[in-house]
N, C-alpha and C positions, 0 to 999 in steps of 0.2 A: 242689468247688469251695463253698464257703460264700460269700454278700456279705451283709455286714453295713453298713446305709446307716444314717448317723445326721444328723438336723438339726441346724446351729447357726448359730448367728449370726455369719455368714461372710460374706462377698462371693464368695465362689468357691467351687466344686466343686474336690473332690480327692481322689486314688484313690492307695490304697498297697496292698503286699500284705505281709502280715504275717507271720510265722516260719511257720507249716505251712499257708502259700498262700494261707487267704484274702484276700478282695478288702476292703476296709473304704472307705467310701467317705463324704466329709464333705457335703452340702448344705446351699447356703442354707435358712432357712425359707421364703423364699417359692415356692420353686422345688417342680412338680410332680412327682411321682412318674415321669409319663411323659417328662419332659426329662431326668430323671436318668438310667431305662433308656436314654434313645437315646445319651446321654454315655458311659454302659457299654459299647453295645454298638462303639461309633462307635470306640473304645481299646479292643475285643479282641482285636487283634494285640499289643498293648501286655500288656497281662494274661499272656497266654499266655509272652511272653518275659521278664518280670521274673518268674514263679510258676519258671519254668525257673531262671534264676539266683537267687531265693532256695531253690530245693532246693538245687543247686548247694553256694553259700554253707553251709546247714543242713550238706550229707552233708560239707563239708573242716570244717568246727567239730565236729563229731561224733565225724570221724576224731582231730582234734588230740588232743581229749579221752579217747579212749579209749584213745589211748598209756600211759595213767597207768592202770591197772586197778585198783580199788576196790572191789573186789566182796565179799571173803572178807577176814576179821579179820586174817590174816598181813599181807593186802597193807596194808591201813589201819596195821597197826602199822609194818611197813618204810617208807610214806610219812611217815609221821609222824617216825619216826626220822630219817630226812633228812632233812625239812623242818625239826626243828629244828637241827640239825648247819649248816644253811646260814641259817636264818634270826635265831637268836639270838644270832652273833658281831656280826651287821649291825645289830642291834637295839641289841645294847649300847653299841657304837663310834657308833654316829649320834646314840642319846638323847645318850649323854656330852655327845657335839658339840653340839646343838641345846640342851642343857638342859631336855629334859623328861625322864618319867620315865611311861611306860606302866602302868597299875595291872597289866594284866594282857595278854599275846599269846597269842592263842590259834588255831585253825586248826581248817579247816571245808572241805569240799570244794563251795566256792563256781563255778558256773558263768557266774554273770550278772554276778560281778564279781570284780577280783585282790585287793583289800583293802576294811575297811570301818574306821572309826574310831569308838568311841561316845565323843562329846567327852567331855560330863555323867560317864561311869563313867570316863572317862582308858582304855580299854580299845583293843587293835589286834586285828583277823581279820585273819589273813593266807590266800588262797586254799591249798588244797594243791596245787590244779594249777601253783602255781609253781613248782612242781619240772619241768616240763615246758619253761620259760625258759632263756632264756640268763643267766649269774649276777647278772650287771652291771641286766637288766632286772627281774630279784629285788628287786636290792639299789633301784631305784628307787622299787618297788610300798612297799618297805617306806621310804624318805623320805618320800614322800606322805604314807603312814598319818601318820608323826609330826609332820607339818608340820601337819595338822590338829589336834594337839592345841595349836599355837600360833597357830592360824587354821582357824575351825571351813570356811568356806566357802570357795569356787574365785574367791577376787577375786585381785586386783593383790598384793596384800599377801602371799597364799598364793603366787602364781607368783614374788613378788621372793624368798621364801625358799625355793622350789624352785631356783631360780637360785644363791641363797647355798649350798646344801647338797648339791645334786647338780646341778652346772651341764648336765648331758648327761641331762637330764631327758626332753627334746621326740625327742631322739633314741630314748632307750629305750622311750618309750611307742610312738613309730613301728614301732621295733622287735618290740616284745611285740603289736601288732598284723597285721603282717603274718607273724609267726611262728604265731601263734595264727589266723591267717585269719580275722582282724576279731573273735576273741572277746571 
């Protein structure tokens, strides 16, 4: 376990456990290293418990993503075939309804995000791992990315567009998080 200490312009000490189990501590510039060490020692039990929870979350996450093997060329081709069959009709239907047209829709095995929209290029990327989600959750991701062609940020207008074009988006987002164990 590594402890990373960063001094910042902040008024309080803060500590968090990152995905690999390391401890990141943010401390006010005026605080001595001894005070920071005392803070860490005082919270040693919390660190142990938080590291256990983080490790368990990472294990569940890995189990979820490992359900879709993408190691061989054949596995990748099969996944892409299924993904296109699922996503392309959704894109066609919703793009027409929304009055948008992405320049390209492509697929990548992204773990850190479900989809991505490059507004300037008008391109939409969907994670291959969407195949692990219920169909309505996949549809939510498609609509979400298409909405970015109308509104680049996640502001009030964006949420209003989501309400209009996929009213159950909040439930779909919640279900996606539940199914993927927070992924």
